[in-house]
N, C-alpha and C positions, 0 to 999 in steps of 0.2 A: 170419290169412292175409296173408302178406307182400305179395302182389300188390295187395291192396286198400289196405294201408297206403301202398304206393308210389304208387298212383293218387291217394289223397287228398293226399299230399305234393306230387305233380306239379301237381294242380289248385290247391292253396294257393299254390304258388310262382308259377304262371301268373297267378293273380289279383293277387298282389303286384306282379308285373312290369307288369301292365296298368295298375293304379292309379298306379304310380310315374311313368308317362309320359303319363297323361291330363291335361288342363288342371286346374290346382289347384282351381278353383271347383267342378268336377264332383266331385272327390274329397271336398271338404268337404260338399257336399249329399248325396252318397251316405252319408257317415258319419253325418250328422244323421238320415237316414231309417232307417238300421240301428239307431241308438241309440233312436229313437222306437219302433221295432218291439220292441226288447229290453225297453223299459219297459212295454209293454202285453202281453207274453207272460209268464204266471206262471212264475217260476223262482226258484231259491234265492238267486241274487245280487240279484234285485229286492228280496227280503225283507231281505237284508243291508244294502242301501243305505238303505232306510227305517228299519231298526233303528238304524243309525249316526246318521242325521239326527235321529231322535227323542231319542237319548241326548245328542247334542251341542247340540241346539237345542230344549230342552224347552218354551220359551216359544212356539214356533210352533204354529199350528193345524194340524189334519190336512190341510186343503186346501192350506196353505202348504208342508207337507212334500211333498205330491204334486207341487206345482208345481216345487219345488226338485229333487226326485228326477228328474222328467222332463227338466229342463234339464241336470242332471248326465249322464243317460244319452245325451242328444244330443251333448254335448261328449265323452263317453267314446267313443261310436261314431265320432265324427270323428277322435279321436286314434288309434284303432285303424287306420282306413283311411289316415291320414296317415303311419303307420309304413312304408307301402310306399315313400313318397318319402324318408323319413328313412333307411331301411335300404338302399335300392337306388338312390336318386337321386344325382346328382353333387353336389359341394360347392356349386356355384352354385345348384342347385335348392334345396338345404337352406337356404342363406343368403338365398334370395329370400323365404322366409316365416318365418325365425327370425332376429331381430336380436339382436346381443350388446351389452350395455351393462355394462362392468366399471368398478368404482370402485377397482380395484387393478391395478398393472402386471402383465401376464400373461407377460412374457418375462424376468422377473428371476431365475427359478429359486429363488425363496424357498420353503422348505417351506410348503405351503398345502393345507388340506383344504377342499373345497367341499361344504357340506351342501345336498343337492338334494332337497327334500321331494317327496312323491308328488302333484304336480299333473299334469293330463292331458298337459301339454306337456314333461314332464321328459326324455323320450327325445330330442326335438328339440333341447333345450338342450345336452345332452351332445354330440350329433353336430355341432351348429353350432360348439361350442367346439373339437372335434377337427378339424373342417375348417379353421377359422381358424388353429389351431396349426400344421397342416401348411403352410398357405399362407405364414405369417409366420415360420416357423422357431422357434416357441415350443416349450417342453417339451411332451411328449405328455400326453394324458389317460389316466387309469387309473380304471376304474369297476368296482364289484361287480355281479355278476349272479346271479340265482336260476336254477339249472339247470332246464331245461324237461323235461317228461316225454317229449316227442317228441325222440329223439336226432338225427333229421335236421334239424329246425328249430333245435334247440339249437346244433348245429355251424354252421348257416347264420347264426344270429343273432350268434354270436361273430365269424364272418368279416366280416359286414356292419358290425358296430360297430367293428371294428378296422381297417377298410380305409383310414382316414386316419392310421394310425400309433398309434392308441390301444391300450391293453391291457386286456382284460376279465379280471377275476379272479373266480373262483367264490366266492360268499359264504361257503362253508364252508372256504375256504383259511386258512392260518395267518396270524396278524397280521404276521409278519415280512415277508411279501410286500408288504403295504401300507406298512410302515415303510421298506422299501427304496425303493419308488416315491416316497414323500414326501420322504425325505432327498435323493434325486436331483434334487429340484426339479420333479418332474412333478405335474400336476394330479391330485389324488386326490379323486374324486367319490363321496360316500356318501349314501345315502337311508336314514336311521336310523328313519324313522317307519313301521315295519312290525313286526308281532308275529311274532317268530321263536321264541317259546317261552322257557323259563326259562334256557337257557344264556346266560351273559354278559348277562343282562337283569335289570332291577329294575322295581318298580312305582313310577312317578312320575305326577303329574297331567297329564292331557290333557283339556281341556274339563271339568275338575273330576272326572274319572273316573280312578281308579288304573289305569294302563295299562302293560303290559309293554313295556319299551323297552330297546334295546341301549345299553350304555355305551361302545361302541367308539370314538366320536368323541373323547370325553374322554381315554380311555386312549391312543389313537393320537397325539393332539396332544401329550400329555405325553411319550411315548416318543420322538417324532420332533422335538420342538421346533417344531411347525408352528403357524401361525396358522389360525384357523377363520373362514370366511366363508359366509354364506348365499347360495345360488345358486337362484333361482326363475325358472321359465319359465311366463309367464302370457300370456293373450291380450292383444293390443294394443287400443287404444281402439275401433277399428271392427271388431274380431274377424276381420280378414283374415289374420292371422298372429300371431306370438308375439314377445315380448321376453324374452330370457334376461338377468337382472340378477344380477351378482355384487357383493355389498355389501362395504363396508369390514369389516375383521376385527372380531370381537367383542372388546370390552374385557375384560381380565382372564380370558381363557379360554385354556387350562384353569386351573381353580383346584386347590386341594389336595383337593377333595371331588368325586369323579366323580358321586355321586348328585345333588348340587346342579347340576353342569354339565348332566347329562342332563335334569333338570327344567327348567332354563333353556332348553335347546334346544326342548323340547316347547312351552314358552310362546311362544317365537319363532315356531314353526310354527303354533301355534294362532292367533296374531295375524294371520298371513297368510291362514289358512283363513277366518277371520271376514270378511276383506275380499273374498275370492273363493270363497264356499262351493260354488258349482256346479262349480268346476274341480278340486276335491280328489277323490282316489281313494276314494270311498265304497264301491266294490265290494269293497275289502279288508275282511277281518274284523279291524279294528284293535284290537278289544277281545276277541280270541279267548280268550286265557288270562286267568284270573281269580285273585285272591289266594285262598289256601286257604280253603275253606268257602263261597265265593261261587258261585252258579249261573251257567251260561253265559247270555250275552245272546242267543245265536243258536239257541236250542232251537226 
C-alpha cells in the first residue's frame, strides 16, 4: 500500500527534522534510552551483538559480555538519533560536536585514501570533513554507501550526505569511479571492515578469526598511487561529542601483496577496537561468510 509507505516516510522524516534541531543533550539521552530499550527487547540483532563479542573477547565472562553489549547498544542508539543532526543540521551544528584532528595536510590535493572503520561516530566524521572542506576550499570528499531498501530514504541520504559538496558512490559501482576521485586529489573515504560476500574478498584474520574482507583499499591505492591513512571518529574524553582523527600515512602501503595489505588493515582496526570496544559496530554480521566447510556463527 503506497499510502502507508508514504505515511511512514513522512513520519520518519518529521522525526529526523525534530531531533536535528532539539538541544544536543536531549538528542543524546533519547538515543541512550532507545539503545537501552533495544538491548532489552529480544531480537536477532541483539543475538548478533553478543555472538560477535563472545567470538572476539573469549576471555570475558558472560556478565562482562552483557555489560559491554548494553554499553554498545546505548552508544549505537545515540549514534542513530545523532544522524538527524549529521544529515540535516548545518555545518556549524555538525562541527559543534565533531572535532577534526588531521596529521596530514588536507588541502594539498595529494591522492589519499582514508580508511574509516565502523565505529558509531563514522558518519559524523565524514560529514565534518565534508563541511570543513567546503568552508576551507579543500578537495571534496567521496564516500561509498550501501544502497538502502527504502528508495525514498536512499535518495534522501545521498542528498543529505552530498549537500556540502561531497560525492556518494554506490558500493557496487566500478572501481574506476574511485580511481578518478582519488587521482583528482579528492578525499576518498572507505570503510572496508564489512562482510560483503566472496566477491573481491579474501579471508584474513580479525580477532584471530578468518574474516571475509574486501581487498579494495590495497588495489585502489596501487592503481591510483594514493597514500592510505586511518580515519577514526571516536567519543572525546567526556563523551559530549567526537574527535575525528586522520593519522599519518601507513608506511610501505600498498605492498606487492594485497592479501598482506588487507590483513595489515584488519590488525590496525582490531587494535583500535580493543581500545574502544563499546564503540564498534557489533550489530553487523562481521563474520557472516565462512571458509568452505565451516558452519555459520549466527545460526
